[in-house]
C-alpha positions as a LaTeX table, in Angstrom:
\begin{tabular}{lrrr}
\hline
Residue & $x$ (\AA) & $y$ (\AA) & $z$ (\AA) \\
\hline
Unk1 & $-14.96$ & $-41.69$ & 2.69 \\
Unk2 & $-11.58$ & $-42.93$ & 2.93 \\
Unk3 & $-8.93$ & $-40.25$ & 4.43 \\
Unk4 & $-6.40$ & $-39.68$ & 1.39 \\
Unk5 & $-2.80$ & $-39.90$ & 3.14 \\
Unk6 & $-2.44$ & $-36.35$ & 3.50 \\
Unk7 & $-5.56$ & $-36.31$ & 6.18 \\
Unk8 & $-4.76$ & $-39.44$ & 7.51 \\
Unk9 & $-1.90$ & $-37.90$ & 8.52 \\
Unk10 & $-3.89$ & $-35.55$ & 10.71 \\
Unk11 & $-6.34$ & $-37.87$ & 11.71 \\
Unk12 & $-3.41$ & $-40.49$ & 12.90 \\
Unk13 & $-2.34$ & $-36.88$ & 14.98 \\
Unk14 & $-5.78$ & $-35.93$ & 16.04 \\
Unk15 & $-6.28$ & $-32.69$ & 14.49 \\
Unk16 & $-9.61$ & $-33.96$ & 12.75 \\
Unk17 & $-11.61$ & $-36.94$ & 13.55 \\
Unk18 & $-13.09$ & $-37.70$ & 9.66 \\
Unk19 & $-12.87$ & $-36.85$ & 6.77 \\
Unk20 & $-16.53$ & $-36.30$ & 5.17 \\
Unk21 & $-16.26$ & $-34.92$ & 1.53 \\
Unk22 & $-14.07$ & $-34.15$ & $-0.71$ \\
Unk23 & $-15.77$ & $-29.73$ & $-1.35$ \\
Unk24 & $-13.64$ & $-28.81$ & $-4.37$ \\
Unk25 & $-10.46$ & $-29.65$ & $-6.33$ \\
Unk26 & $-8.43$ & $-26.63$ & $-7.78$ \\
Unk27 & $-4.87$ & $-26.08$ & $-9.57$ \\
Unk28 & $-3.38$ & $-25.06$ & $-6.49$ \\
Unk29 & $-5.35$ & $-27.17$ & $-3.55$ \\
Unk30 & $-7.89$ & $-30.23$ & $-2.63$ \\
Unk31 & $-10.07$ & $-29.01$ & 0.25 \\
Unk32 & $-12.41$ & $-31.69$ & 2.21 \\
Unk33 & $-15.42$ & $-31.07$ & 4.96 \\
Unk34 & $-14.03$ & $-32.87$ & 7.85 \\
Unk35 & $-15.38$ & $-32.84$ & 11.69 \\
Unk36 & $-12.90$ & $-32.04$ & 14.44 \\
Unk37 & $-14.96$ & $-33.21$ & 17.45 \\
Unk38 & $-18.61$ & $-31.59$ & 17.63 \\
Unk39 & $-17.31$ & $-28.90$ & 15.02 \\
Unk40 & $-17.33$ & $-28.81$ & 10.45 \\
Unk41 & $-14.57$ & $-27.76$ & 9.20 \\
Unk42 & $-12.00$ & $-27.27$ & 6.05 \\
Unk43 & $-9.34$ & $-29.25$ & 5.34 \\
Unk44 & $-6.49$ & $-27.23$ & 2.81 \\
Unk45 & $-4.44$ & $-29.77$ & 1.04 \\
Unk46 & $-1.88$ & $-28.59$ & $-1.47$ \\
Unk47 & $-0.74$ & $-29.25$ & $-4.23$ \\
Unk48 & 2.43 & $-29.23$ & $-6.00$ \\
Unk49 & 2.51 & $-25.75$ & $-7.71$ \\
Unk50 & 3.67 & $-26.51$ & $-10.88$ \\
Unk51 & 1.38 & $-24.87$ & $-13.53$ \\
Unk52 & 2.47 & $-20.65$ & $-12.04$ \\
Unk53 & 5.35 & $-19.41$ & $-14.25$ \\
Unk54 & 8.50 & $-18.15$ & $-12.42$ \\
Unk55 & 7.45 & $-14.66$ & $-13.35$ \\
Unk56 & 4.39 & $-14.56$ & $-11.95$ \\
Unk57 & 6.09 & $-15.99$ & $-8.47$ \\
Unk58 & 8.56 & $-13.52$ & $-8.77$ \\
Unk59 & 5.82 & $-10.58$ & $-8.29$ \\
Unk60 & 4.09 & $-12.33$ & $-5.86$ \\
Unk61 & 7.36 & $-13.49$ & $-3.46$ \\
Unk62 & 9.02 & $-10.00$ & $-3.81$ \\
Unk63 & 9.88 & $-9.14$ & $-0.23$ \\
Unk64 & 8.94 & $-11.83$ & 1.36 \\
Unk65 & 11.38 & $-13.09$ & 4.11 \\
Unk66 & 12.46 & $-16.70$ & 4.08 \\
Unk67 & 13.90 & $-18.71$ & 7.70 \\
Unk68 & 17.95 & $-18.26$ & 6.02 \\
Unk69 & 20.13 & $-17.82$ & 3.05 \\
Unk70 & 20.49 & $-21.50$ & 2.02 \\
Unk71 & 17.28 & $-21.11$ & 1.43 \\
Unk72 & 17.02 & $-18.15$ & $-0.41$ \\
Unk73 & 19.94 & $-19.38$ & $-2.63$ \\
Unk74 & 18.27 & $-22.56$ & $-3.67$ \\
Unk75 & 15.14 & $-20.41$ & $-4.30$ \\
Unk76 & 17.18 & $-17.89$ & $-6.63$ \\
Unk77 & 19.02 & $-21.69$ & $-8.63$ \\
Unk78 & 15.49 & $-22.99$ & $-8.62$ \\
Unk79 & 17.11 & $-25.87$ & $-7.65$ \\
Unk80 & 15.00 & $-28.89$ & $-6.32$ \\
Unk81 & 15.79 & $-27.49$ & $-2.78$ \\
Unk82 & 15.07 & $-23.83$ & $-3.70$ \\
Unk83 & 11.43 & $-25.05$ & $-5.13$ \\
Unk84 & 10.63 & $-27.25$ & $-2.39$ \\
Unk85 & 11.59 & $-24.08$ & 0.12 \\
Unk86 & 9.56 & $-21.81$ & $-2.29$ \\
Unk87 & 6.18 & $-24.35$ & $-1.82$ \\
Unk88 & 6.92 & $-23.65$ & 1.12 \\
Unk89 & 6.67 & $-20.16$ & 1.57 \\
Unk90 & 4.17 & $-20.00$ & $-1.21$ \\
Unk91 & 1.67 & $-21.78$ & 1.69 \\
Unk92 & 3.08 & $-20.36$ & 4.59 \\
Unk93 & 2.44 & $-16.99$ & 2.90 \\
Unk94 & $-1.29$ & $-18.03$ & 3.28 \\
Unk95 & $-1.36$ & $-18.82$ & 6.89 \\
Unk96 & 0.43 & $-16.08$ & 8.24 \\
Unk97 & $-1.91$ & $-14.02$ & 5.56 \\
Unk98 & $-5.15$ & $-15.44$ & 7.43 \\
Unk99 & $-3.77$ & $-15.26$ & 10.85 \\
Unk100 & $-3.49$ & $-11.17$ & 9.92 \\
Unk101 & $-6.35$ & $-10.45$ & 8.69 \\
Unk102 & $-8.22$ & $-12.18$ & 10.84 \\
Unk103 & $-6.71$ & $-10.86$ & 14.46 \\
Unk104 & $-7.55$ & $-7.79$ & 11.92 \\
Unk105 & $-11.44$ & $-7.76$ & 11.52 \\
Unk106 & $-11.34$ & $-9.01$ & 7.83 \\
Unk107 & $-14.07$ & $-11.28$ & 6.42 \\
Unk108 & $-11.80$ & $-14.57$ & 5.88 \\
Unk109 & $-11.77$ & $-17.65$ & 7.12 \\
Unk110 & $-11.12$ & $-18.15$ & 10.70 \\
Unk111 & $-7.62$ & $-20.41$ & 10.40 \\
Unk112 & $-7.15$ & $-23.33$ & 12.61 \\
Unk113 & $-3.42$ & $-25.26$ & 12.41 \\
Unk114 & $-1.30$ & $-25.76$ & 9.56 \\
Unk115 & 0.70 & $-28.78$ & 9.48 \\
Unk116 & 2.13 & $-30.96$ & 6.66 \\
Unk117 & 1.25 & $-28.83$ & 4.21 \\
Unk118 & $-2.60$ & $-29.31$ & 5.21 \\
Unk119 & $-4.61$ & $-25.93$ & 6.71 \\
Unk120 & $-7.35$ & $-26.75$ & 8.47 \\
Unk121 & $-9.78$ & $-23.45$ & 8.93 \\
Unk122 & $-13.41$ & $-22.66$ & 9.24 \\
Unk123 & $-15.73$ & $-24.11$ & 6.77 \\
Unk124 & $-18.27$ & $-20.93$ & 5.11 \\
Unk125 & $-21.43$ & $-21.73$ & 5.19 \\
Unk126 & $-24.93$ & $-20.26$ & 3.71 \\
Unk127 & $-27.80$ & $-20.05$ & 5.48 \\
Unk128 & $-28.98$ & $-23.75$ & 5.07 \\
Unk129 & $-25.78$ & $-24.26$ & 7.20 \\
Unk130 & $-24.17$ & $-25.57$ & 3.12 \\
Unk131 & $-21.05$ & $-25.07$ & 1.93 \\
Unk132 & $-21.06$ & $-21.13$ & 1.23 \\
Unk133 & $-21.21$ & $-20.82$ & $-3.09$ \\
Unk134 & $-18.37$ & $-18.44$ & $-4.51$ \\
Unk135 & $-19.53$ & $-15.21$ & $-5.61$ \\
Unk136 & $-20.01$ & $-16.36$ & $-8.87$ \\
Unk137 & $-22.05$ & $-18.91$ & $-8.55$ \\
Unk138 & $-24.72$ & $-16.33$ & $-7.50$ \\
Unk139 & $-27.29$ & $-14.25$ & $-9.27$ \\
Unk140 & $-27.84$ & $-10.60$ & $-7.81$ \\
Unk141 & $-30.50$ & $-7.64$ & $-7.75$ \\
Unk142 & $-28.73$ & $-4.22$ & $-8.37$ \\
Unk143 & $-29.03$ & $-3.25$ & $-5.04$ \\
Unk144 & $-27.65$ & $-6.63$ & $-3.70$ \\
Unk145 & $-24.63$ & $-6.09$ & $-6.17$ \\
Unk146 & $-24.41$ & $-2.16$ & $-4.77$ \\
Unk147 & $-24.12$ & $-3.74$ & $-0.90$ \\
Unk148 & $-21.77$ & $-6.35$ & $-1.40$ \\
Unk149 & $-19.62$ & $-3.99$ & $-4.22$ \\
Unk150 & $-19.79$ & $-1.71$ & $-0.88$ \\
Unk151 & $-18.84$ & $-4.48$ & 2.28 \\
Unk152 & $-16.25$ & $-5.98$ & $-0.17$ \\
Unk153 & $-14.60$ & $-2.65$ & $-0.59$ \\
Unk154 & $-14.61$ & $-2.31$ & 3.51 \\
Unk155 & $-12.81$ & $-5.20$ & 3.96 \\
Unk156 & $-10.92$ & $-4.51$ & 0.83 \\
Unk157 & $-9.88$ & $-1.02$ & 2.98 \\
Unk158 & $-9.70$ & $-2.93$ & 6.01 \\
Unk159 & $-7.04$ & $-5.89$ & 4.56 \\
Unk160 & $-4.49$ & $-2.35$ & 3.28 \\
Unk161 & $-5.12$ & $-0.67$ & 6.88 \\
Unk162 & $-3.42$ & $-4.04$ & 7.95 \\
Unk163 & $-0.49$ & $-3.74$ & 5.23 \\
Unk164 & $-1.78$ & $-6.48$ & 3.16 \\
Unk165 & $-3.20$ & $-6.58$ & $-0.92$ \\
Unk166 & $-5.01$ & $-9.88$ & $-1.73$ \\
Unk167 & $-3.53$ & $-9.94$ & $-5.09$ \\
Unk168 & $-5.40$ & $-11.65$ & $-6.99$ \\
Unk169 & $-9.66$ & $-10.72$ & $-5.86$ \\
Unk170 & $-12.54$ & $-11.38$ & $-7.87$ \\
Unk171 & $-15.54$ & $-13.59$ & $-8.26$ \\
Unk172 & $-14.37$ & $-16.47$ & $-8.08$ \\
Unk173 & $-12.43$ & $-16.52$ & $-4.66$ \\
Unk174 & $-14.75$ & $-15.02$ & $-2.39$ \\
Unk175 & $-17.87$ & $-17.13$ & $-0.63$ \\
Unk176 & $-21.47$ & $-15.30$ & 0.01 \\
Unk177 & $-21.93$ & $-16.27$ & 3.25 \\
Unk178 & $-25.18$ & $-16.27$ & 5.23 \\
Unk179 & $-24.05$ & $-13.01$ & 6.84 \\
Unk180 & $-22.07$ & $-11.25$ & 3.71 \\
Unk181 & $-19.08$ & $-11.65$ & 1.38 \\
Unk182 & $-16.31$ & $-13.97$ & 2.55 \\
Unk183 & $-12.20$ & $-13.34$ & 0.89 \\
Unk184 & $-10.41$ & $-16.59$ & 0.55 \\
Unk185 & $-7.49$ & $-18.03$ & $-1.08$ \\
Unk186 & $-4.79$ & $-15.89$ & $-0.01$ \\
Unk187 & $-1.19$ & $-17.58$ & $-1.10$ \\
Unk188 & $-0.32$ & $-14.56$ & $-3.61$ \\
Unk189 & $-0.92$ & $-11.96$ & $-1.05$ \\
Unk190 & 1.22 & $-9.39$ & $-1.10$ \\
Unk191 & 3.12 & $-7.04$ & 1.65 \\
Unk192 & 1.66 & $-3.11$ & 0.74 \\
Unk193 & 4.71 & $-2.25$ & 1.97 \\
Unk194 & 7.28 & $-3.95$ & 1.02 \\
Unk195 & 6.43 & $-5.37$ & $-2.74$ \\
Unk196 & 6.40 & $-3.15$ & $-6.06$ \\
Unk197 & 3.99 & $-4.88$ & $-7.49$ \\
Unk198 & 1.45 & $-4.12$ & $-4.96$ \\
Unk199 & 0.09 & $-0.65$ & $-5.82$ \\
Unk200 & $-1.19$ & $-2.47$ & $-9.61$ \\
Unk201 & $-2.17$ & $-5.61$ & $-7.88$ \\
Unk202 & $-4.65$ & $-3.61$ & $-5.03$ \\
Unk203 & $-6.00$ & $-1.35$ & $-8.14$ \\
Unk204 & $-6.32$ & $-5.06$ & $-10.12$ \\
Unk205 & $-8.17$ & $-6.47$ & $-7.30$ \\
Unk206 & $-11.20$ & $-3.27$ & $-6.82$ \\
Unk207 & $-11.14$ & $-3.22$ & $-10.67$ \\
Unk208 & $-11.96$ & $-6.94$ & $-10.79$ \\
Unk209 & $-14.65$ & $-6.03$ & $-7.85$ \\
Unk210 & $-15.98$ & $-3.23$ & $-9.93$ \\
Unk211 & $-16.25$ & $-5.58$ & $-13.18$ \\
Unk212 & $-18.07$ & $-8.40$ & $-11.89$ \\
Unk213 & $-21.12$ & $-6.28$ & $-9.55$ \\
Unk214 & $-21.51$ & $-3.76$ & $-12.53$ \\
Unk215 & $-22.74$ & $-6.59$ & $-13.95$ \\
Unk216 & $-26.15$ & $-6.10$ & $-11.98$ \\
Unk217 & $-25.53$ & $-2.95$ & $-11.69$ \\
Unk218 & $-24.10$ & $-0.84$ & $-14.59$ \\
Unk219 & $-23.47$ & 2.11 & $-12.60$ \\
Unk220 & $-21.07$ & 0.43 & $-10.42$ \\
Unk221 & $-18.86$ & 1.05 & $-13.77$ \\
Unk222 & $-18.36$ & 5.07 & $-13.66$ \\
Unk223 & $-16.38$ & 4.53 & $-10.22$ \\
Unk224 & $-12.86$ & 4.55 & $-9.68$ \\
Unk225 & $-12.73$ & 3.42 & $-5.92$ \\
Unk226 & $-8.83$ & 1.98 & $-6.40$ \\
Unk227 & $-6.49$ & 4.74 & $-7.29$ \\
Unk228 & $-8.61$ & 6.41 & $-4.20$ \\
Unk229 & $-7.89$ & 3.91 & $-1.75$ \\
Unk230 & $-4.52$ & 3.53 & $-2.89$ \\
Unk231 & $-3.62$ & 7.26 & $-2.60$ \\
Unk232 & $-4.90$ & 7.59 & 0.89 \\
Unk233 & $-2.96$ & 5.01 & 1.78 \\
Unk234 & 0.50 & 6.65 & 0.33 \\
Unk235 & $-0.80$ & 9.88 & 1.91 \\
Unk236 & $-1.47$ & 8.27 & 5.19 \\
Unk237 & $-5.37$ & 9.19 & 5.65 \\
Unk238 & $-6.72$ & 5.45 & 4.81 \\
Unk239 & $-8.59$ & 4.11 & 7.78 \\
Unk240 & $-11.23$ & 1.18 & 8.50 \\
Unk241 & $-14.17$ & 4.31 & 8.75 \\
Unk242 & $-12.81$ & 6.17 & 5.94 \\
Unk243 & $-15.53$ & 7.50 & 3.38 \\
Unk244 & $-14.78$ & 6.59 & $-0.23$ \\
Unk245 & $-16.30$ & 8.57 & $-2.98$ \\
Unk246 & $-15.31$ & 6.68 & $-5.94$ \\
Unk247 & $-14.39$ & 9.43 & $-7.63$ \\
Unk248 & $-10.42$ & 10.07 & $-8.58$ \\
Unk249 & $-9.27$ & 13.39 & $-10.39$ \\
Unk250 & $-6.08$ & 12.40 & $-12.10$ \\
Unk251 & $-3.76$ & 14.98 & $-12.50$ \\
Unk252 & $-3.05$ & 16.38 & $-16.53$ \\
Unk253 & $-0.31$ & 14.40 & $-17.44$ \\
Unk254 & $-0.33$ & 11.96 & $-14.73$ \\
Unk255 & 1.66 & 8.91 & $-15.73$ \\
Unk256 & 0.49 & 5.82 & $-14.91$ \\
Unk257 & 3.29 & 4.42 & $-13.71$ \\
Unk258 & 2.69 & 1.07 & $-12.72$ \\
Unk259 & 1.48 & 0.31 & $-15.61$ \\
Unk260 & 4.86 & 1.40 & $-18.01$ \\
Unk261 & 6.94 & $-0.44$ & $-15.42$ \\
Unk262 & 4.82 & $-3.10$ & $-16.31$ \\
Unk263 & 5.46 & $-2.47$ & $-19.91$ \\
Unk264 & 8.80 & $-2.35$ & $-19.40$ \\
Unk265 & 9.00 & $-5.64$ & $-16.96$ \\
Unk266 & 7.27 & $-7.42$ & $-19.84$ \\
Unk267 & 9.62 & $-6.50$ & $-22.43$ \\
Unk268 & 12.62 & $-8.30$ & $-20.04$ \\
Unk269 & 11.14 & $-10.66$ & $-19.62$ \\
Unk270 & 9.87 & $-11.49$ & $-23.38$ \\
Unk271 & 13.56 & $-10.82$ & $-24.44$ \\
Unk272 & 15.48 & $-13.48$ & $-22.06$ \\
Unk273 & 12.64 & $-15.49$ & $-23.60$ \\
Unk274 & 14.06 & $-14.66$ & $-26.76$ \\
Unk275 & 17.66 & $-15.78$ & $-25.80$ \\
Unk276 & 16.95 & $-18.89$ & $-23.71$ \\
Unk277 & 15.22 & $-20.65$ & $-26.68$ \\
Unk278 & 18.34 & $-19.15$ & $-28.86$ \\
Unk279 & 20.64 & $-20.49$ & $-27.01$ \\
Unk280 & 18.62 & $-24.01$ & $-26.08$ \\
Unk281 & 19.20 & $-26.17$ & $-28.72$ \\
Unk282 & 16.88 & $-28.02$ & $-30.91$ \\
\hline
\end{tabular}
């Protein structure tokens, strides 16, 4: 196929040889199958982020570092340069997370290069050598569901041990490769120790896994791995070989602080929106 302009730049630079086909198109990016010498890889071409709300971006980008104070000020003001800097930071977050997690042994696509808003990485394949499907497109037996659920919990633990929370983990961003699940789509990954929303995001990631696999193995609904994992992490007792039980006893009268803080944030955001509407001429 004819190479899109963004990929033609990579061809000109000698990073890829040919574009084979488009693999998918989502809200954040378009993904293409490309050839690099004797290898078949994929190229993720990021789109301009116009669909994400500012509130969502703030949740995920809290405490992310930028190159200089000028960029930080521009991002805070929402100027054109600031939006460009914010988008560049959003893209580089996925690249940084991929390298960090790959080095920690987490099952993610191997990253190869990031150039001009294009991420070149491993093409995850199935047993036939074709592009691997998303979990959402596969049906499982109860036994396979339990196996994959356990595998992904270990990956969540391995990620957290590397200081990363995916932040949007679900059946839609996990591929089923020939040798098991592979986690993808990490631009919203957050630093576990540096983001105040990390605990809530970790709990949601684990709950999403439970919700999906319980369709095939209903007994998983009785498990409570998320709070167990985060509690071990906070205590400094989490490690990659930890034995999880799926049980968590909440102390009597214990308050879910993350939920309370989220409700406060929601109320504050709605009030800001209300005031903005009142201040805007009809």
